[in-house]
C-alpha positions in Angstrom: -33.2 26.8 -102.0 -36.8 27.7 -101.3 -39.4 25.0 -101.5 -41.5 25.1 -104.7 -39.2 27.6 -106.4 -37.5 26.6 -109.7 -33.8 26.9 -109.8 -31.8 27.4 -113.0 -30.2 24.3 -114.5 -31.4 20.8 -115.0 -32.5 19.2 -111.7 -30.0 17.2 -109.8 -27.2 17.7 -112.3 -27.3 21.5 -111.6 -26.8 21.0 -107.9 -23.3 21.2 -106.5 -21.7 18.1 -104.9 -20.2 18.7 -101.5 -18.0 16.0 -99.9 -17.9 12.3 -100.5 -15.9 10.4 -103.0 -15.5 11.7 -106.5 -15.6 9.6 -109.6 -12.9 10.6 -112.0 -12.6 9.6 -115.6 -9.6 7.3 -115.1 -11.5 5.4 -112.4 -14.5 5.2 -114.7 -12.3 3.7 -117.4 -11.0 1.1 -114.9 -14.5 0.1 -113.8 -15.7 -0.2 -117.4 -12.7 -2.3 -118.5 -14.1 -5.5 -116.8 -12.6 -8.3 -114.7 -8.8 -8.7 -114.8 -7.1 -11.5 -116.7 -6.4 -13.2 -113.3 -10.2 -13.5 -112.6 -10.9 -15.0 -116.0 -8.0 -17.4 -115.6 -9.3 -18.6 -112.2 -12.8 -19.0 -113.8 -11.2 -21.0 -116.6 -9.3 -23.3 -114.2 -12.4 -23.9 -112.0 -14.6 -24.7 -115.0 -12.0 -27.0 -116.5 -11.7 -28.8 -113.1 -15.5 -29.1 -112.9 -15.6 -30.6 -116.4 -12.8 -33.0 -115.6 -14.6 -34.1 -112.4 -17.9 -34.7 -114.2 -16.2 -36.8 -116.9 -14.0 -38.8 -114.5 -16.4 -39.5 -111.8 -19.7 -40.2 -113.7 -18.5 -41.1 -117.2 -16.9 -44.5 -116.7 -19.8 -45.9 -114.7 -22.3 -44.6 -117.2 -20.3 -46.1 -120.1 -20.2 -49.4 -118.3 -23.9 -49.4 -117.7 -24.6 -48.7 -121.4 -22.2 -51.4 -122.5 -23.8 -54.0 -120.1 -27.3 -52.9 -120.7 -29.8 -55.8 -120.8 -27.5 -58.1 -118.9 -28.3 -57.1 -115.4 -30.1 -59.5 -113.0 -30.7 -59.3 -109.2 -27.7 -60.3 -107.1 -29.0 -62.2 -104.1 -25.6 -62.4 -102.5 -25.4 -58.6 -102.2 -27.3 -56.0 -100.2 -27.3 -52.2 -100.1 -26.1 -50.8 -96.7 -26.0 -47.0 -97.0 -28.3 -45.8 -99.7 -29.2 -42.1 -99.8 -30.4 -39.7 -102.5 -30.1 -35.9 -102.1 -32.2 -33.6 -104.2 -31.1 -30.0 -104.8 -33.6 -27.3 -105.8 -35.8 -30.0 -107.4 -33.3 -30.2 -110.3 -30.2 -32.2 -109.4 -30.4 -35.6 -107.6 -27.3 -37.4 -106.5 -27.5 -40.9 -105.1 -24.9 -42.8 -103.2 -25.0 -46.4 -102.1 -22.7 -49.0 -100.7 -23.1 -52.5 -101.9 -21.9 -55.2 -99.4 -21.5 -58.9 -99.8 -23.7 -61.2 -97.7 -21.5 -64.2 -98.3 -18.3 -62.4 -97.3 -19.1 -59.7 -94.7 -15.4 -59.0 -94.1 -15.0 -57.7 -97.7 -15.1 -53.9 -98.1 -18.4 -52.6 -99.6 -18.4 -51.2 -103.1 -19.4 -47.6 -103.4 -21.7 -46.6 -106.2 -23.0 -43.1 -107.0 -25.0 -41.6 -109.8 -26.5 -38.3 -110.9 -29.9 -37.4 -112.4 -31.6 -34.2 -113.4 -35.3 -33.5 -113.1 -36.0 -36.8 -111.4 -35.9 -38.1 -107.9 -35.3 -41.5 -106.3 -39.1 -41.5 -105.6 -38.7 -44.1 -102.8 -37.5 -46.8 -105.2 -35.9 -49.8 -103.6 -32.1 -50.0 -104.2 -31.8 -53.5 -105.6 -28.2 -54.6 -106.2 -27.7 -56.2 -109.6 -24.8 -58.1 -111.3 -24.1 -58.4 -115.0 -24.4 -61.9 -116.6 -21.5 -61.1 -118.9 -19.1 -59.4 -116.5 -19.6 -61.0 -113.0 -17.4 -58.3 -111.3 -19.7 -55.5 -112.5 -22.3 -54.6 -109.8 -24.7 -51.7 -109.8 -28.1 -50.6 -108.6 -31.1 -51.7 -110.8 -32.7 -48.3 -110.6 -29.5 -46.6 -111.9 -28.4 -49.3 -114.4 -31.8 -49.9 -116.1 -34.7 -47.6 -115.1 -32.9 -44.3 -115.2 -30.1 -45.0 -117.6 -31.2 -42.6 -120.3 -32.0 -39.9 -117.7 -28.4 -40.3 -116.4 -27.0 -40.1 -119.9 -28.9 -37.0 -120.9 -28.1 -35.4 -117.5 -24.4 -36.0 -117.9 -24.5 -34.6 -121.5 -26.3 -31.5 -120.3 -24.0 -30.9 -117.4 -20.9 -31.4 -119.5 -22.3 -29.1 -122.2 -23.0 -26.4 -119.6 -19.5 -26.7 -118.1 -17.9 -26.6 -121.6 -19.9 -23.5 -122.4 -18.8 -21.8 -119.2 -15.2 -22.9 -120.0 -15.5 -21.3 -123.5 -16.8 -18.1 -122.0 -13.9 -18.1 -119.6 -11.4 -18.6 -122.4 -12.9 -15.8 -124.5 -13.0 -13.5 -121.5 -9.4 -14.3 -120.6 -8.3 -13.8 -124.3 -10.1 -10.4 -124.4 -8.7 -9.3 -121.1 -5.2 -10.2 -122.0 -5.3 -8.5 -125.4 -6.9 -5.2 -124.2 
């Protein structure tokens, strides 16, 4: 083809294709069909497991903190040994702490963890607290009182997002199986 000369046809569509893989209509139909039912099923199982993990790991502690709200007071016989907060992408903050007994150092420390969205630890002191109504319930003041509603809304938002992803996976699986 000479440079600057017009060729009959419509641009690149008129040129002949030499070599390389061809794209047949059956392959096009397979590509447009979408993910297989197995992929949708795997997504369904992963989302359901994530939802279960959220509800089992953070739900009971949050429920206990709401039930015992207003009854927390500093526990001078306890201290926090390993308190760390990790913030991910300025959105999710997960904090872990181990609460150990001063009176009985041979007793195993109690692990406590909590999740917050759009908030950080901000250098807060991790003060161990004990409930006046249930003496066996111990927590961190920052989590049990100061950030209780943030933790509640964070859990509700995360559970809602996981449930929505689970619903999308169920609908995708249903559509893939029936097609």
